VOMAR-742475 format. One record per residue (C-alpha): residue in one letter; x, y, z. Coordinates in nm, 3 decimals, m for minus. Example, Ala and Ser with C-alpha at 12.3 -4.5 7.8 and 13.67 -1.06 7.14 Angstrom:
REM VOMAR-742475
> res_X_Y_Z
> a_1.230_m0.450_0.780
> s_1.367_m0.106_0.714
END
This chain:
REM VOMAR-742475
> res_X_Y_Z
> m_4.061_4.168_7.962
> g_3.920_4.511_8.008
> t_4.111_4.824_8.071
> g_4.196_4.788_8.441
> t_4.206_5.125_8.613
> r_4.309_5.311_8.300
> e_4.121_5.634_8.225
> l_4.017_5.755_7.885
> d_4.305_5.966_7.752
> a_4.282_6.274_7.527
> l_4.317_6.073_7.203
> g_4.052_5.826_7.321
> r_3.817_6.111_7.403
> q_3.870_6.256_7.051
> v_3.787_5.921_6.892
> v_3.478_5.883_7.109
> d_3.368_6.238_7.018
> f_3.424_6.161_6.646
> f_3.183_5.865_6.665
> v_2.932_6.055_6.875
> d_2.918_6.321_6.604
> g_2.870_6.048_6.342
> v_2.579_5.881_6.518
> r_2.418_6.219_6.585
> v_2.399_6.272_6.207
> l_2.227_5.935_6.181
> g_1.977_6.019_6.458
> l_2.110_5.756_6.701
> p_2.162_5.810_7.073
> p_2.503_5.952_7.181
> s_2.573_5.640_7.389
> v_2.591_5.438_7.067
> g_2.874_5.655_6.939
> q_3.045_5.666_7.280
> i_3.047_5.288_7.314
> y_3.152_5.220_6.957
> g_3.425_5.488_6.976
> l_3.564_5.346_7.299
> l_3.566_4.994_7.156
> f_3.724_5.117_6.832
> i_4.019_5.275_7.011
> s_4.060_5.006_7.276
> r_4.327_4.738_7.227
> t_4.129_4.493_7.438
> p_3.765_4.391_7.452
> l_3.557_4.577_7.705
> s_3.269_4.484_7.937
> l_2.951_4.673_8.025
> d_3.117_4.786_8.349
> d_3.411_4.931_8.150
> f_3.175_5.145_7.945
> v_3.002_5.275_8.252
> r_3.331_5.356_8.424
> l_3.529_5.498_8.136
> l_3.250_5.692_7.965
> r_3.073_5.791_8.289
> i_2.739_5.684_8.151
> s_2.459_5.495_8.328
> k_2.436_5.119_8.311
> g_2.101_5.165_8.135
> s_2.256_5.385_7.862
> a_2.543_5.146_7.818
> s_2.310_4.850_7.796
> q_2.079_5.023_7.547
> g_2.372_5.139_7.336
> l_2.524_4.790_7.331
> r_2.190_4.635_7.234
> m_2.156_4.876_6.943
> l_2.519_4.819_6.829
> k_2.471_4.443_6.844
> g_2.154_4.474_6.638
> l_2.343_4.678_6.380
> g_2.624_4.417_6.375
> a_2.870_4.683_6.487
> v_2.989_4.492_6.795
> r_3.032_4.130_6.876
> e_3.097_3.934_7.190
> a_3.463_3.857_7.244
> d_3.611_3.542_7.392
> d_3.681_3.567_7.761
> h_4.035_3.438_7.774
> n_4.041_3.493_8.146
> g_3.762_3.244_8.199
> a_3.734_3.323_8.570
> e_3.510_3.627_8.527
> r_3.147_3.593_8.434
> r_3.139_3.920_8.239
> v_3.062_3.948_7.872
> y_3.324_4.137_7.676
> y_3.274_4.314_7.344
> e_3.488_4.413_7.050
> p_3.409_4.632_6.751
> a_3.327_4.518_6.401
> v_3.548_4.741_6.186
> e_3.449_4.628_5.839
> l_3.266_4.909_5.659
> k_3.039_4.673_5.464
> r_2.920_4.516_5.787
> l_2.851_4.851_5.948
> v_2.665_4.998_5.653
> g_2.479_4.673_5.588
> g_2.365_4.657_5.948
> f_2.250_5.020_5.938
> i_2.056_4.956_5.619
> r_1.900_4.643_5.760
> e_1.812_4.778_6.105
> q_1.736_5.145_6.041
> i_1.667_5.229_5.677
> r_1.467_4.923_5.559
> p_1.217_4.936_5.846
> h_1.165_5.305_5.782
> l_1.100_5.243_5.413
> d_0.868_4.953_5.489
> s_0.660_5.160_5.735
> g_0.665_5.449_5.490
> k_0.452_5.259_5.241
> s_0.150_5.264_5.466
> k_0.218_5.622_5.570
> i_0.217_5.731_5.207
> t_m0.120_5.563_5.157
> r_m0.258_5.756_5.456
> l_m0.114_6.082_5.321
> y_m0.290_6.029_4.987
> r_m0.619_5.964_5.172
> s_m0.575_6.283_5.379
> a_m0.497_6.485_5.069
> d_m0.819_6.364_4.907
> l_m1.010_6.525_5.193
> i_m0.879_6.874_5.120
> d_m1.162_7.095_4.986
> d_m0.953_7.355_4.805
> a_m0.855_7.203_4.467
> s_m0.540_7.407_4.433
> q_m0.419_7.311_4.780
> r_m0.513_6.947_4.719
> q_m0.314_6.941_4.397
> f_m0.010_7.099_4.563
> v_m0.019_6.854_4.855
> t_m0.073_6.560_4.625
> e_0.233_6.663_4.416
> r_0.444_6.676_4.731
> i_0.321_6.336_4.843
> e_0.402_6.197_4.496
> r_0.756_6.337_4.541
> i_0.795_6.155_4.875
> d_0.651_5.839_4.720
> h_0.907_5.866_4.440
> w_1.189_5.908_4.691
> m_1.077_5.604_4.885
> r_1.049_5.387_4.568
> s_1.389_5.506_4.447
> s_1.548_5.428_4.781
> s_1.398_5.081_4.778
> r_1.559_5.017_4.438
> v_1.898_5.162_4.538
> l_1.942_4.978_4.866
> p_1.983_4.630_4.719
> v_2.249_4.771_4.484
> v_2.436_4.931_4.773
> q_2.417_4.611_4.975
> k_2.543_4.409_4.679
> l_2.835_4.652_4.629
> l_2.924_4.607_4.996
> g_2.910_4.233_4.969
> k_2.613_4.189_5.200
END
């Protein structure tokens, strides 16, 4: 398993860069995109040491990226057919519904859940504004955020159901 002494070629670098751009949009660390991109283009499962060597990232970044990808359900441990090595190897999950479902579960839902208490605090802060016109303006903006949060909470189950999660 692994990639032996092979270096990341031009096509592999382009795939890695594609996924780095994608995770940047989602606000995730670049190492997450690098690792997933490398796994995505690799014909064989890869180990932590492979990520460090091929991507030239620290072991800490590789470990953190893998942990996040595992939490999202975007990577899974692969069978070690070699058996002699004590390394853990990983392969990508390439099913869109799994990737989107994991992102919703691990990133979006917690944000929406924590947003409820933040909205309550915003309303309390707005109530303390002395200027009535400013208080009304701020309250209307908070109501808009609250509406977005409630709408998102209603849409997510539909999206997950469409994806089969």
